[in-house]
C-alpha positions in Angstrom: -25.8 -91.6 37.8 -25.2 -95.1 39.0 -25.1 -98.6 37.6 -27.0 -101.7 38.7 -26.2 -105.2 37.3 -29.2 -107.3 36.3 -28.0 -110.5 34.9 -26.1 -109.7 31.7 -27.4 -106.1 31.6 -25.7 -103.2 33.4 -28.4 -100.6 33.8 -27.4 -97.0 34.2 -29.9 -95.0 36.2 -30.5 -91.7 38.0 -31.8 -91.7 41.5 -33.2 -88.6 43.3 -35.2 -88.0 46.4 -36.6 -90.2 49.2 -39.9 -91.8 50.2 -42.2 -94.1 48.2 -40.2 -95.5 45.2 -41.2 -94.5 41.7 -39.5 -96.2 38.7 -39.6 -94.3 35.4 -39.3 -96.3 32.1 -38.7 -94.3 28.9 -39.6 -94.8 25.3 -37.7 -96.0 22.2 -35.0 -93.6 20.9 -34.8 -91.7 24.2 -33.3 -92.4 27.7 -33.9 -91.5 31.3 -33.7 -87.8 30.5 -37.3 -88.1 29.1 -38.4 -87.8 32.7 -36.2 -84.9 33.8 -39.1 -82.5 34.5 -41.1 -85.1 36.4 -38.2 -86.3 38.5 -37.2 -82.8 39.3 -40.8 -82.0 40.5 -41.5 -85.3 42.3 -38.2 -86.1 44.0 -39.1 -83.8 46.9 -41.8 -86.3 47.8 -40.7 -89.7 46.3 -37.6 -91.8 45.7 -37.4 -91.4 41.9 -35.4 -93.9 39.8 -35.1 -93.5 36.1 -33.1 -96.1 34.1 -31.7 -96.3 30.6 -33.1 -99.3 28.7 -30.8 -101.8 27.0 -28.8 -100.1 24.2 -30.1 -96.6 25.2 -28.3 -93.8 26.9 -25.4 -95.2 28.9 -26.7 -98.8 29.3 -24.7 -101.1 26.9 -26.4 -103.3 24.3 -26.5 -107.1 24.7 -25.6 -109.5 21.9 -29.0 -111.1 21.4 -32.6 -110.2 20.8 -35.0 -109.8 23.7 -38.8 -109.4 24.3 -40.8 -107.3 26.6 -41.2 -110.3 28.9 -37.4 -110.4 29.1 -37.3 -106.6 29.8 -39.9 -107.1 32.6 -37.6 -109.8 34.1 -34.6 -107.5 33.9 -36.5 -104.7 35.5 -37.5 -107.0 38.4 -33.8 -107.9 38.9 -32.9 -104.2 38.7 -35.3 -103.5 41.6 -33.6 -106.2 43.6 -30.2 -104.6 42.9 -31.3 -101.2 44.1 -33.1 -102.6 47.2 -36.7 -101.8 46.1 -39.1 -104.7 46.8 -41.9 -102.9 44.9 -42.4 -99.6 43.2 -44.9 -97.3 41.5 -44.0 -97.9 37.9 -44.3 -95.1 35.3 -43.7 -96.1 31.7 -44.1 -94.5 28.3 -44.5 -96.5 25.0 -41.9 -99.3 25.3 -41.7 -98.4 29.0 -45.4 -98.9 29.3 -45.3 -102.1 27.4 -42.6 -103.4 29.8 -44.5 -102.1 32.8 -47.7 -103.9 31.9 -45.8 -107.2 31.6 -44.0 -106.5 34.9 -47.4 -106.1 36.6 -48.6 -109.4 34.9 -45.7 -111.6 35.6 -44.1 -110.0 38.7 -47.2 -108.5 40.3 -45.7 -108.2 43.8 -43.1 -105.7 42.4 -45.7 -103.2 41.3 -47.5 -100.8 43.7 -49.2 -98.9 40.9 -49.0 -98.2 37.2 -48.9 -95.0 35.2 -49.0 -96.0 31.5 -48.3 -93.2 29.1 -48.7 -93.2 25.3 -48.5 -97.0 25.0 -50.2 -100.0 23.5 -51.2 -103.5 24.8 -51.8 -104.9 21.3 -49.4 -106.2 18.7 -47.9 -103.7 16.3 -49.8 -102.8 13.1 -48.0 -104.6 10.3 -48.0 -101.6 8.0 -46.5 -99.4 10.7 -43.9 -102.0 11.6 -42.8 -102.2 7.9 -42.5 -98.4 7.8 -40.5 -98.3 11.1 -38.1 -100.9 9.8 -37.6 -99.0 6.6 -36.6 -96.0 8.7 -34.3 -98.2 10.7 -32.5 -99.4 7.7 -31.8 -95.8 6.7 -30.4 -95.3 10.2 -28.1 -98.2 9.8 -26.9 -97.1 6.4 -26.8 -93.3 6.8 -27.1 -92.5 10.5 -29.8 -90.9 12.5 -29.5 -87.5 10.7 -31.1 -89.1 7.6 -34.4 -89.8 9.4 -34.5 -87.3 12.2 -37.3 -85.2 10.7 -39.7 -88.1 9.8 -39.1 -89.8 13.1 -39.6 -86.6 15.0 -43.0 -86.2 13.2 -44.0 -89.6 14.5 -43.0 -89.0 18.0 -43.8 -85.4 18.6 -46.9 -83.3 18.0 -47.0 -80.4 15.5 -47.3 -77.7 18.2 -44.0 -78.9 19.8 -42.2 -79.2 16.5 -43.3 -75.7 15.5 -40.4 -74.3 17.6 -37.0 -74.5 15.8 -35.1 -75.0 19.1 -37.2 -78.1 19.8 -36.5 -79.5 16.4 -32.7 -78.9 16.9 -32.7 -80.5 20.3 -34.5 -83.6 18.9 -32.0 -83.9 16.1 -29.1 -83.7 18.5 -30.7 -86.3 20.7 -31.2 -88.7 17.8 -27.6 -88.1 16.5 -26.2 -89.2 19.9 -28.1 -92.6 19.7 -26.2 -95.7 18.7 -27.4 -97.2 15.4 -27.5 -101.0 15.9 -28.9 -101.3 19.4 -31.9 -99.1 18.9 -32.6 -99.5 15.1 -32.3 -103.3 15.2 -32.7 -105.1 18.6 -34.8 -102.5 20.5 -37.1 -101.9 17.5 -37.6 -105.6 16.9 -38.6 -105.9 20.5 -41.3 -103.2 19.9 -42.6 -104.3 16.5 -42.6 -108.1 17.3 -44.4 -107.8 20.6 -47.3 -110.1 21.5 -50.9 -109.0 22.1 -51.6 -108.9 25.9 -55.0 -107.1 25.7 -56.8 -110.3 26.9 -54.6 -110.3 30.1 -55.1 -106.7 31.2 -58.1 -107.7 33.5 -55.6 -109.5 35.7 -53.9 -106.2 36.7 -55.1 -105.3 40.2 -53.0 -102.2 41.1 -54.1 -98.6 40.9 -53.6 -97.5 37.3 -53.7 -94.2 35.4 -53.5 -94.2 31.6 -52.2 -91.0 30.1 -52.1 -90.1 26.4 -51.3 -87.1 24.3 -54.3 -86.2 22.2 -52.1 -85.8 19.1 -50.2 -89.2 19.5 -50.0 -90.9 16.2 -47.5 -93.6 17.2 -49.9 -95.1 19.8 -53.1 -93.3 19.1 -55.5 -92.3 21.9 -57.9 -95.2 21.2 -55.2 -97.6 22.2 -55.0 -95.9 25.6 -58.8 -95.9 25.9 -58.7 -99.6 25.3 -56.1 -100.2 28.0 -58.0 -98.0 30.5 -61.3 -99.9 29.8 -59.6 -103.3 30.3 -57.8 -102.7 33.6 -60.2 -102.7 36.5 -60.6 -99.2 38.0 -58.1 -97.5 35.6 -58.4 -93.8 35.0 -57.8 -92.1 31.6 -56.1 -88.7 31.3 -55.8 -86.9 28.0 -53.1 -84.3 27.5 -54.2 -81.6 25.0 -51.8 -80.5 22.3 -49.2 -83.3 23.0 -48.1 -86.1 20.8 -46.4 -89.4 21.7 -43.6 -87.8 23.9 -46.1 -86.2 26.3 -43.7 -85.8 29.3 -41.4 -83.7 27.2 -44.1 -81.8 25.2 -46.4 -81.0 28.1 -44.3 -81.5 31.3 -46.5 -79.6 33.7 -49.7 -81.4 32.6 -48.0 -84.8 32.8 -46.4 -84.0 36.2 -49.8 -82.9 37.6 -51.4 -86.1 36.4 -48.6 -88.2 37.9 -48.8 -86.3 41.2 -52.5 -87.0 41.5 -52.0 -90.6 40.6 -49.1 -91.2 43.0 -50.9 -89.5 45.9 -54.0 -91.8 45.5 -51.8 -94.9 44.8 -49.6 -94.3 47.8 -52.6 -93.9 50.1 -54.1 -97.1 48.6 -50.8 -99.0 49.1 -50.5 -97.9 52.7 -54.1 -98.8 53.4 -53.4 -102.3 52.1 -50.8 -102.7 54.8 -48.0 -102.6 52.2 -46.0 -100.0 54.1 
């Protein structure tokens, strides 16, 4: 692990491998370890960087709210700090929401996009209200109080059917800070703006990947993204919920390997080497 300073944020990150740079951006409640299987498999071919978002893992919180546009700016500065002019960007859920905005506002920093289990629209108000009720329970009672209902939102039933998976999820949640995720990071997610009308501006190779059992960002949201980004490809992961890289690591890694091979060839062909 290493640290890179991006303005008032000190990002902790893991780096493995060499070659074309691939930046992995995780989802809410998790950290860079979401991508352990993919980094292990792909680092023999690519320079893999997986960071912890603000207030997640080992990256400290900041004392103010932020938006996904702010996160995109921070990620661009992170790339500066680690000496990467541009990268293939892989993001799940809030990572994908950040990645899309990075491609829109800092297009020269993005060689390709892999968008997993994410959404380009605003949050559904009823879902947002439910999420904030869970967050208040976290603040008052700790993550243990909501571990099972949150797990049921994030993971598909086949994955949760195994007791060792449920125990590992509860342990991961219990290690999370309360305030930074349940307040600031959650507000970033639930108060996001609708960028669906801007997706046609994205001009890099894009693969959209979604677990067929995802209820947090249902497959129709991914279908919408894939239809809006020119040339985007849609990959469905059978039996997986919202956390598809953890639930179906081999299938997700295979989809990413195919995406990165095509995107790397396209980037080299555009004289981007």
